[in-house]
C-alpha positions in Angstrom: 48.2 144.4 105.4 48.1 141.8 102.6 49.0 143.2 99.1 45.9 141.6 97.5 43.6 143.3 100.1 45.3 146.6 99.6 44.9 146.4 95.8 41.2 145.5 96.3 40.8 148.6 98.5 42.5 150.8 95.9 40.2 149.4 93.2 37.1 150.0 95.3 38.0 153.6 96.2 38.8 154.4 92.6 35.5 153.0 91.5 33.5 154.8 94.2 35.3 158.1 93.4 34.6 157.7 89.7 30.9 157.0 90.4 30.5 160.0 92.6 32.3 162.2 90.1 29.9 161.0 87.3 26.9 161.8 89.6 28.4 165.3 90.4 29.1 166.0 86.8 25.5 165.0 85.8 24.1 167.4 88.3 26.4 170.1 87.1 25.2 169.5 83.5 21.6 169.6 84.7 22.2 172.9 86.4 23.8 174.3 83.3 27.3 174.9 84.6 29.5 175.6 81.6 32.6 174.0 83.2 31.0 170.7 84.0 33.2 169.0 81.3 36.1 169.3 83.8 34.3 167.2 86.3 33.3 164.7 83.6 36.9 164.6 82.5 38.1 163.8 86.0 35.4 161.1 86.2 36.6 159.4 83.1 40.3 159.5 84.4 39.2 158.0 87.6 37.2 155.3 85.8 40.3 154.5 83.7 42.3 154.3 86.9 39.8 151.9 88.4 40.0 149.7 85.3 43.8 149.6 85.6 43.5 148.6 89.2 40.9 146.0 88.4 43.3 144.4 85.7 46.1 144.4 88.2 43.9 142.8 90.8 42.7 140.2 88.3 46.3 139.3 87.5 47.1 138.8 91.2 44.3 136.3 91.6 45.7 134.1 88.9 
């Protein structure tokens, strides 16, 4: 598999995971779960990971 395609796939999976974690965290906050900040923290870390993957993918295209 081409390196650029693999980097793109890693970016998309990181972005999708972050989105799903934000949705799950929002639902847990809505339900009143007192440990929902852990899910939101994981979502923020996944969003940062997606951003790093995006920057790496952007540099490969240049």
